[in-house]
C-alpha positions in Angstrom: -13.7 181.0 26.1 -14.6 177.1 24.7 -18.7 177.6 25.0 -20.3 174.4 23.7 -23.4 175.0 25.0 -24.5 176.9 21.6 -24.5 173.1 20.1 -26.7 170.7 19.8 -26.6 167.8 22.3 -27.6 164.6 19.9 -25.8 164.3 16.7 -26.7 164.9 13.7 -27.4 161.0 13.2 -30.1 161.4 16.2 -31.4 164.3 15.0 -32.6 162.4 11.6 -33.4 159.7 13.1 -36.1 161.8 15.5 -37.2 162.4 12.8 -37.6 160.3 11.2 -38.9 158.5 14.1 -42.0 161.4 13.5 -42.6 160.4 10.3 -43.2 156.8 10.9 -45.3 157.2 12.9 -48.0 159.2 11.0 -47.7 156.8 8.6 -48.7 153.7 11.4 -51.7 156.3 12.6 -52.3 157.0 9.0 -53.0 153.4 7.9 -55.0 153.0 11.0 -57.2 156.1 10.3 -56.6 157.8 13.8 -57.4 161.3 13.1 -53.9 163.8 14.2 -55.1 167.0 16.3 -53.4 169.4 18.2 -54.5 170.9 21.7 -53.5 174.0 22.9 -50.3 173.4 25.7 -51.1 176.5 27.8 -54.9 176.1 30.0 -56.5 178.1 32.3 -56.9 175.1 34.3 -54.0 172.6 35.9 -53.5 168.8 36.9 -54.8 167.7 40.3 -51.6 164.8 40.7 -50.2 165.5 43.5 -47.2 163.7 41.7 -47.2 165.7 38.7 -45.3 169.2 38.9 -47.1 171.8 37.3 -44.9 174.9 35.5 -47.2 178.2 36.2 -46.4 180.7 33.2 -47.9 184.8 33.4 -49.2 186.0 30.6 -50.9 190.1 30.1 -53.1 190.6 27.2 -52.2 194.7 26.4 -50.1 196.5 29.2 -53.5 197.5 30.6 -55.1 194.2 31.7 -53.8 192.5 34.8 -51.4 190.0 34.9 -53.2 186.4 34.8 -52.0 182.5 35.2 -51.9 179.8 32.8 -50.0 176.5 32.9 -47.7 174.5 30.3 -49.6 170.7 30.2 -48.3 168.0 31.8 -50.4 166.0 29.1 -52.1 166.6 26.9 -55.2 164.4 28.0 -57.8 167.2 29.1 -58.0 169.0 25.9 -58.1 165.9 23.8 -61.1 164.2 25.8 -63.0 167.2 25.0 -62.4 166.3 21.2 -63.5 162.6 22.2 -67.0 163.9 23.8 -67.5 166.7 21.1 -67.6 163.4 18.4 -63.8 163.3 16.9 -64.1 159.2 16.6 -59.9 158.0 17.1 -57.2 160.5 17.6 -53.3 160.9 18.1 -51.2 164.2 19.1 -47.7 164.6 19.2 -46.7 167.7 21.2 -44.4 169.2 23.6 -44.8 168.4 27.8 -44.3 170.0 30.6 -43.1 169.0 34.2 -41.5 170.7 36.8 -38.7 169.4 39.5 -38.2 166.7 36.1 -34.4 166.1 35.3 -32.3 163.6 35.5 -30.8 160.5 33.1 -34.7 160.1 32.0 -36.2 163.2 32.5 -36.9 167.2 30.9 -38.5 169.3 32.1 -40.2 169.9 28.4 -40.9 166.6 26.1 -41.9 165.1 23.5 -45.5 163.0 24.0 -47.6 160.7 21.3 -50.8 160.2 23.2 -53.9 158.5 21.0 -57.5 157.2 22.0 -59.3 155.3 20.8 -63.1 154.3 21.2 -64.9 151.0 21.7 -61.0 150.0 23.1 -60.2 148.4 26.0 -57.1 148.7 27.8 -55.9 145.3 27.1 -56.6 146.5 23.5 -55.1 149.3 23.4 -51.8 146.8 24.9 -51.6 145.5 21.4 -51.8 148.2 19.0 -48.8 149.5 22.0 -47.1 146.6 20.8 -47.5 147.2 17.1 -46.3 150.7 17.4 -43.6 150.0 19.0 -42.4 146.7 16.2 -43.4 149.2 13.9 -41.4 151.8 14.4 -38.3 150.0 15.8 -38.3 147.1 12.4 -38.3 150.6 10.5 -35.3 152.0 12.5 -33.4 149.9 14.7 -33.8 146.2 13.1 -31.4 144.9 15.4 -33.1 146.2 18.5 -37.0 144.5 17.6 -38.2 142.8 20.3 -40.6 139.9 18.9 -43.6 139.3 19.7 -42.8 135.5 21.9 -40.7 138.2 23.8 -43.3 140.7 25.2 -45.1 139.7 28.3 -48.0 140.6 30.6 -48.4 140.8 34.2 -50.0 142.2 36.8 -49.3 144.1 39.7 -49.3 141.8 42.1 -47.6 139.2 40.0 -44.3 141.1 40.2 -44.2 141.8 43.5 -45.2 138.6 44.7 -42.7 136.8 42.4 -39.5 139.4 43.1 -40.3 140.5 46.7 -43.0 137.8 48.1 -44.8 140.9 48.8 -48.7 141.0 48.3 -48.8 144.6 47.0 -52.8 145.2 48.1 -52.7 143.7 51.3 -49.3 144.3 52.6 -49.4 146.7 55.5 -47.8 149.8 55.3 -44.8 149.0 58.5 -44.1 145.7 57.0 -43.5 147.7 53.0 -41.3 150.1 55.3 -39.6 147.8 57.4 -38.7 145.8 53.4 -37.8 149.6 52.3 -35.6 150.3 55.0 -33.6 146.8 54.5 -33.0 146.4 50.8 -33.2 150.1 49.4 -31.6 152.3 52.7 -34.6 155.0 52.2 -36.1 156.9 54.7 -39.0 159.4 54.0 -41.4 160.7 56.5 -45.2 160.1 56.8 -44.7 158.8 53.8 -48.5 156.6 51.8 -47.9 153.2 51.3 -48.7 154.1 47.4 -45.1 156.3 48.1 -43.2 153.1 49.3 -44.5 150.7 46.9 -43.4 153.2 44.1 -40.1 153.2 45.3 -39.6 149.7 45.7 -41.3 149.3 42.1 -38.4 151.6 40.6 -35.9 150.0 42.3 -35.8 146.6 42.5 -38.3 145.6 40.5 -38.5 148.1 37.1 -34.9 147.4 36.6 -35.2 143.4 36.1 -37.5 143.5 33.2 -35.5 144.0 30.5 -37.8 142.2 27.5 -41.0 144.9 26.9 -43.2 144.4 29.7 -47.1 145.0 30.2 -48.4 146.0 33.2 -51.8 145.8 34.5 -54.0 146.4 37.6 -52.3 148.8 39.3 -53.8 149.8 43.2 -57.4 151.2 43.1 -55.8 154.2 45.0 -53.1 154.4 41.6 -55.9 154.9 39.1 -55.1 158.9 38.5 -58.3 159.0 35.6 -58.2 154.9 34.9 -61.6 152.9 35.7 -61.3 150.5 38.8 -62.7 147.7 39.2 -62.6 144.6 41.5 -60.7 141.8 39.5 -60.9 137.8 40.3 -59.8 138.0 43.2 -62.1 140.0 44.5 -59.5 142.9 44.8 -60.2 146.3 43.7 -57.9 147.1 41.3 -57.3 150.3 38.6 -57.2 149.4 34.9 -54.6 150.6 34.0 -51.2 149.8 32.8 -47.9 150.8 31.8 -45.1 149.5 29.4 -41.4 148.7 30.7 -38.8 148.1 28.4 -35.0 147.3 29.2 -36.0 149.0 32.6 -37.4 151.6 31.7 -41.5 153.2 31.9 -41.9 153.7 27.7 -45.9 154.3 28.3 -48.8 154.8 30.9 -52.0 153.7 29.5 -55.7 153.7 31.1 -59.1 152.4 30.5 -60.4 155.9 30.8 -62.9 157.3 33.6 -66.0 158.8 31.7 -68.9 159.0 35.7 -68.1 163.0 35.6 -69.0 162.7 39.5 -66.4 160.2 39.5 -63.9 162.5 38.2 -64.7 166.0 40.4 -64.6 163.8 43.3 -61.0 162.2 42.9 -59.9 165.9 41.3 -61.5 167.2 45.0 -59.9 164.1 47.1 -56.5 165.0 45.1 -56.9 169.1 46.3 -57.2 168.0 49.6 -53.5 165.7 49.5 -52.2 169.1 47.8 -53.1 170.7 50.8 -51.7 168.7 53.7 -48.4 168.4 51.4 -48.7 171.8 51.4 -48.8 172.2 47.5 -50.6 174.8 45.4 -54.4 174.5 44.6 -54.3 174.5 41.3 -58.2 175.0 39.2 -60.3 172.5 38.2 -60.5 171.4 34.9 -64.1 172.8 34.3 -64.2 172.3 30.7 -63.4 168.4 31.1 -66.1 167.8 33.8 -68.7 169.3 31.4 -67.1 167.4 28.4 -67.0 164.2 31.0 -71.2 165.1 31.9 -72.4 165.3 28.2 -70.8 162.2 27.3 -67.1 160.8 26.7 -67.3 157.9 24.4 -66.5 154.7 25.6 -62.0 154.6 25.4 -58.5 153.8 26.5 -56.0 156.1 26.3 -52.0 156.2 26.6 -49.3 158.9 26.5 -45.9 157.5 25.4 -42.9 159.5 26.1 -40.8 159.3 22.1 -37.8 160.9 24.2 -37.5 157.5 26.2 -38.3 155.9 22.7 -35.6 157.2 20.8 -33.0 156.1 23.5 -34.1 152.5 22.9 -34.2 153.2 19.5 -30.2 154.8 19.8 -29.5 152.9 22.2 -28.3 156.1 24.3 -28.1 156.2 28.0 -29.4 160.0 28.5 -32.3 161.8 27.3 -30.4 165.1 27.0 -28.0 162.4 23.9 -31.2 162.0 21.7 -32.8 165.9 22.4 -31.4 169.1 20.2 -31.4 171.1 23.6 -31.9 170.1 26.3 -32.6 171.9 30.1 -29.2 172.9 29.9 -29.2 174.6 26.7 -31.8 175.8 25.9 
């Protein structure tokens, strides 16, 4: 029997490329005097976002204790915000994160995130820093894949839908979205929300067209997650959130962070209501995060960047498995 699954999926060159990428990231943040931190992967609480599948883990202190259900983090966001509220200043972290029901050419249930927070930054200043980081590591590790500054673009979420699909995502009616999706991507869903249809249309028809680096901002307020909401120049309520897409692939997701504890609790409660409607588990709310917000989270912006996907760009890999030592099927 010739079992090759014991061997790493990534080539030796790509294993070295990962090590070099981690070194360059740490050099970048050291030059900017951003503190590297480490927070727990296991937590008593879990994210409430219905779109994120959380992986539970059983823990038993000893054989006489009752088992507890803990949760593998989907990102280090909540714990890092507790550090920010305690006065840490600018921080970054490179860590493993976990998401259920995510596996494919761009997804592995265990993946590596780079997440960082800059007090005093708005989302546009953080976009600048994300661009600087990507250019810095590309210049060092993959000069032939450098994206010069003139290639980087910024579009509002609305402008991309208008340009590619001829609709305003903020004002379009649900039935019109459904008709458009059925006629263009041949997908049928029952009882799907407007945001679900928008996300499907974006991922199938718009995102693949974005080959040069593009920052997308001013998402619908209903897609705010943990971002602040504002009224834009067209008098539309939007989320102060951005995503970076390169070569048709989402690389980073950032927020001008919500600091209002009452609004955060309201969003958690709303998420739990949606989870109930979708027959999902009611995950424990992170009261430690809410206490940190109550004590005072500084005005800041934060971003999560997928390092495995960035490495795919650097190595010109077509699948995330090609840059992982041991993806799930070899773990």
